[in-house]
C-alpha positions as CSV (number, residue, x, y, z in Angstrom):
1,M,-82.5,-50.1,191.6
2,F,-80.4,-53.1,190.7
3,R,-77.1,-52.6,188.8
4,R,-75.0,-55.2,187.0
5,T,-71.7,-56.1,188.5
6,E,-68.7,-57.4,186.7
7,R,-69.0,-60.7,188.5
8,K,-70.0,-63.7,186.7
9,L,-71.5,-66.4,189.0
10,K,-70.8,-70.2,189.1
11,R,-73.4,-72.9,189.6
12,R,-72.7,-73.3,193.4
13,E,-72.9,-69.5,193.9
14,C,-76.3,-69.4,192.1
15,D,-77.5,-72.4,194.2
16,D,-76.5,-70.5,197.4
17,L,-78.1,-67.3,196.4
18,I,-81.4,-68.8,195.2
19,R,-81.6,-70.9,198.6
20,D,-81.3,-67.5,200.3
21,G,-84.2,-66.2,198.4
22,A,-82.6,-64.3,195.5
23,P,-84.8,-63.9,192.5
24,V,-83.9,-64.8,189.0
25,M,-84.1,-62.7,185.9
26,T,-83.8,-64.4,182.6
27,D,-83.2,-63.0,179.1
28,V,-83.4,-65.2,176.1
29,Y,-84.7,-64.7,172.6
30,P,-87.7,-64.6,171.8
31,D,-89.1,-64.5,175.4
32,G,-87.2,-61.3,176.5
33,L,-86.8,-60.4,180.2
34,E,-88.7,-62.6,182.6
35,W,-88.6,-62.3,186.5
36,W,-88.9,-65.3,188.7
37,D,-88.9,-65.5,192.6
38,G,-89.5,-68.0,195.2
39,A,-90.5,-71.5,194.0
40,D,-90.6,-70.2,190.5
41,A,-87.0,-69.1,190.7
42,E,-86.1,-72.6,192.1
43,M,-87.9,-74.3,189.2
44,H,-86.4,-72.3,186.4
45,W,-82.9,-72.4,187.9
46,G,-83.4,-76.3,188.0
47,E,-83.9,-76.3,184.2
48,I,-81.2,-73.7,183.4
49,S,-78.4,-74.9,185.7
50,P,-77.1,-77.8,183.7
51,L,-76.6,-75.4,180.8
52,L,-74.7,-72.8,182.7
53,V,-71.4,-71.8,181.2
54,N,-68.7,-69.2,182.0
55,R,-68.9,-67.6,178.7
56,R,-70.7,-67.9,175.3
57,T,-68.6,-69.6,172.6
58,A,-69.2,-70.7,169.0
59,S,-69.0,-74.4,170.2
60,V,-71.7,-74.1,172.8
61,H,-75.1,-74.0,171.0
62,E,-77.3,-73.6,173.9
63,G,-76.3,-72.1,177.1
64,W,-76.7,-69.5,179.9
65,V,-74.3,-67.0,181.5
66,A,-75.0,-65.8,185.1
67,H,-74.2,-62.4,186.4
68,L,-74.6,-60.9,189.8
69,W,-76.8,-57.8,190.0
70,E,-77.0,-55.8,193.2
71,T,-78.6,-52.8,194.8
72,E,-76.5,-50.2,196.9
73,S,-77.6,-52.2,199.9
74,K,-76.1,-55.5,198.4
75,E,-79.5,-57.1,197.7
76,A,-78.8,-59.6,195.0
77,I,-80.5,-61.0,192.0
78,I,-79.2,-63.5,189.4
79,R,-79.4,-62.3,185.8
80,L,-79.2,-65.2,183.3
81,D,-78.5,-64.5,179.6
82,G,-79.4,-67.4,177.4
83,W,-79.2,-68.4,173.8
84,H,-80.1,-71.3,171.6
């Protein structure tokens, strides 16, 4: 089972995790939760990474915030919450 950590991820950290095989979970309205791994995770990350921000603000009309989720054994996934 994966649990959300308090840690927000920067673009370079996401690059490293995805290169190491971490899957990506996206959540954006109206699509809801979607799971991507392997080449699909890399492809979606390539589309999302330019829009990564540290936090949601009123001045950013479209963006994504990345959080680290882990299992007890430290297996990682990247959870990306988006808006537009």
